[in-house]
N, C-alpha and C positions, 0 to 999 in steps of 0.2 A: 504494500500500500504506500504509494509515493506521497500522497497528501497527508500532512500531519496536523492540519488545522483542528482545533478543539471544537467540538459541538457541545453546547449546553442544552440538555433536555430539562424542561421545567414541567413538573407534575404536581399539581395541587391534589390533595387527597382529603376526604372526609368520610369516615365510617365505611370504608370499602375493603375491610379485611378479607371478605369472601371473594373478592375479584382481583385485588392488587397484585398478588403473588404471581399470577399468570401473566400479567402485564410486564412486571419486572423481568421475568424469565425471558419474555420475548425480546426485551431490550438487551439482555445479556447475550443473546444469539445473533446480535448484529455483526455483519461481516466487516463493518468499519469499527475499529476498536477504540479510537481516540475520542471519548466522550465523557462527560460528567452528567449525572442525573440528580437534579436537585428535587427531592420530594418535600413538598411544603404541606405540613399538617395544619389544616384550617380549624383546629380545635375539636377533633373527633373524640368520641368517647368509647369506641370499641377497642378491640385488641390488635389494631393494625401494627403497632410497634412490635409486639411479640411475634406476629406473623412474619414481618420482614426482617427481624433482627438477624437471622442467619445470613441473609444476603448482605446486609450492611456490614457484618463482621468479616465476610469472606471476599467482598469486592468493594474496594475503596472508591470506585467510581460512583457509587451510590452514596448520597449524603441526605440525612433527614434533618429538617429544620422545622421549628414551630413558628408559624406566622406571629410576628410581634404586633403589639397594639398600635404601632405606627401605621399599620395598613388595615383597611376595613375588612371585616369578616366577609368571606365569600370568595368565589373563584377569581374575580378581577384583582382583589387585594392580594390574594395568595400568589397570583402570577406576577404582579408587580414586585412583590418581595423577592421572588425568584429572579426577575430581571435585574434587580439591584445586586443580587448575589452572583450573577452569571459571570464566568470568566471566558466563555467561549467566543470564537470568531463567528460562529453560527448559533442561531437560537431556534429551538423547535419546542412546541407544546404538545405533550401527550396527556391523555386522560388516564385515570387510575383504574379503568375497567375494560380497556380495549386491548387489541393485539396488534403488534407492529411487525410488518414484513421484515425479514432478516436483512434485506438489501436496502432498506429505507435510507439510512444515513449515508451509505456508500454512494448510491446513485444520486442523491441530492447534492452531496459534496462535490461529486464529479461534475455535475452541471454548473455548480457555483464557482468552479475553477475559472469559468469565463468571467472576466472582470466586468463585462457589460451587464451582468445580471445581479440583482440584489435579493431575489427570492426564487425558490423553486416550488412550484405547485405540483401536486400529484393527485391521483384518484383515491377515493375512500369508499369502501364497501361496508355494509352493515350485516350483522349476524344476530341470531337469537339462540340462546341455549349454548350447547357445546360447540366449540370452534373446530373446524377441520383444518389441520395444518398441512394442507396440500398446496404449497406455495408455487407460484410461477416464478422460476429463478432465471428466466431469460433476461438478457440485457438489451434485447431488441424491442424498441418502442418508438412510436412517433412522438413528436413534440412541436410546440409552437410558442412564439413570443407572446408575452402579456405586457401591455403598457397602458398609458393613460387613456388611450382610445377605448380600452376594454372596461373602464371604471363603471360605466353605465350598466353593462351586462353583469358585472360582479355585484353591484348594489342590488340589482333586480333578481339575483340568484340564477341568472341564465348561464353564468359561468361561476359555479359555486366555489367559494374559498372557505373550507371548513377550518376551524381553529387547529385541528390536528392533521391537516393535510397540506402543510406548507412549511418549508424551512426558510428562515430569514438570515441575511447577513446582519450583524449587530448594528450596523449603521442605520438600519431602518427604525431602530428604537431610540435614537438620539432625541431627547426631549419629548418622547412619546411613550405614554403608558395607558393601560386600561382605565376606563372611567369606573371608579370603585363602587359607586352607588348602584350601578347597573347589575341586575341579577339575571339577565338574559339578553342576548344579542350584543353583548359587550365586545365580542370579536368582530361582529359586523360593523360596529361603530369605529373601533380602533383601526381595523384593516382598511376600511374605506378612507380613513384619515391619512394613513400611511401612503396608500396608493395614489391619493389625490396630490401627493407631492411630486409625482412623476417617476417614481422608481420603476425600473423595467425588470421583468422576470421571465422565467421559462416555465412552461406547463408541460408535464410529461403524461402521456396516456398510459400510465401503468398504475395499478392499484398497489399502494404501499402501506395502507393502514386499514384496520378493520374495527369498526365501532360496534360495541355491544349495545343492542337495542333493548331497553327496558323502561318501565313506566316511572322509575325513580330518578331518571336523568333529568337535567334541566329542560332539554328539548321535549322529552316525554311529558313532563309536567305542563309545558306550554301548550302542547296540542291537546292535553286533557282539560284545558281551561283554567289553569292556575292563575289567579288574579295578579299575583306578584310578578310572575314571568311576563304576562301580557302587558302590564303597566311598564315594565322595563323595556319591552320592545318599542312601545310608543315613545318613551323618553329617548331611546337610542335614535329613533327616526328623526326627532327634532334636532338632536345634536348633529346628525349627518346633514340635514338640510342647512343648518347654520354654517357648517364647514364648507359645503359646496357653494353656498351663497357668497361666503367670504372669498372664495377662490374663483368666482365667476364660472362655476361648473354646473350650476343648477339648470338643466335643460328642460324643455317642455315635456319631453318623454319621461324624465324622472319626476317632474311635477305630477304628471298623470298617474304614475306608479304610486307615489306617496299618497295622493288623494284617494286612490283606489284602496290602499291599505286602511286609511281612516274610515272609508265607507264600509269596508268589510268588517271593521271593528265595531261599527255602529257608534262611533264616538264623534258627535257633532262638534264638541269643544276642540278636539284634536284637529278636525277638518278646518275649523275657523282659524286655528293657530297656524296651520300650514298655509292657508290662503293669505294670512297677514304677513308671514315671512316671505312668501314667494312674490308678493306684489304683482300678481298677474292682472290683466285688464278686467274691467267690470263684466264683460261678456263671458269670459272664462270662469270667473267666480260664480256667476249665476248658473252657468251650465253645470258646474261641479256640484253646487248645492241642490240643483234639480235632480241630479243622479243620486245624491244621498237619499232624498226623500222617496225616490222611485225604486230604490234598490229592493226593499221587501216585496214589492209587487212583482218586480222582475224575477226574483228568486222563486216566488210562488208559481209564476208562469213557467219557468224552466222545469220545476218539479212536475207540473202537470204535463208538459210536453214530453218529458222523459218517460213518464208513466204510460202515456199514449203510445209512444214508439215501442215501448217494451211489450205492450199488449198486441202489437201488430207483428212482432218477431215470430 
């Protein structure tokens, strides 16, 4: 292995003793050996320490820290603590319940040897229950550049950037941290802020991370209607709009997307806030508000139409 750059893996953990050992073992199996893994305990109360103690004692690349009170409780604060502890040339975030492809670090570091690129994106798959360790170990894959022109697609999740599916050069985090009061969509907000600075990256069409799907994850709670997660997404949305507006990057397409989210949330106050920030013309504002009030009728119509088509099948 020619490249000796240090990779810092930041892993926040909270009461995941039943999952974390499998995640750490998948990190140990990396084909790229020069890494440090900072495990940040967010104040858990289970026996995580006892479970991971043998690994901590046998492999000094793993380090366990307790998040200090200088950082807010939660995933963003724990990750910020890890960022401030990181010694690596590259930064990557892994969750404490997932599985890492053994070539993850190697292939990302190889791509980032190109000084033109500041981050390496890759594909992420999900699994439920037991994981099948039948990895594709081929190093043949297609790839494409990602730059400022892709920001719109990234924000709209047409080109997803999952928090655990990207390796960054440390330069991307100069004067940039997670917004600690956010309890969901914090990576959406921070990553859009980083990418709006014009950093260029590479995206590889190879699956290098496997997310465990379960209802107790932040994403699972969001889709189950958890009020705290939903409110956080709304707050992240406003922060993103403010950043885009400051950089003159708030396009009409993004305006339509953001107002569509507010309509889907059925949050008229949020919609009015977006309209105030965007400062679109009166005609656009009236049209968006009309869509808001017509949305329930449109949804009812679509359900009826779907049922009718189903009866004709």
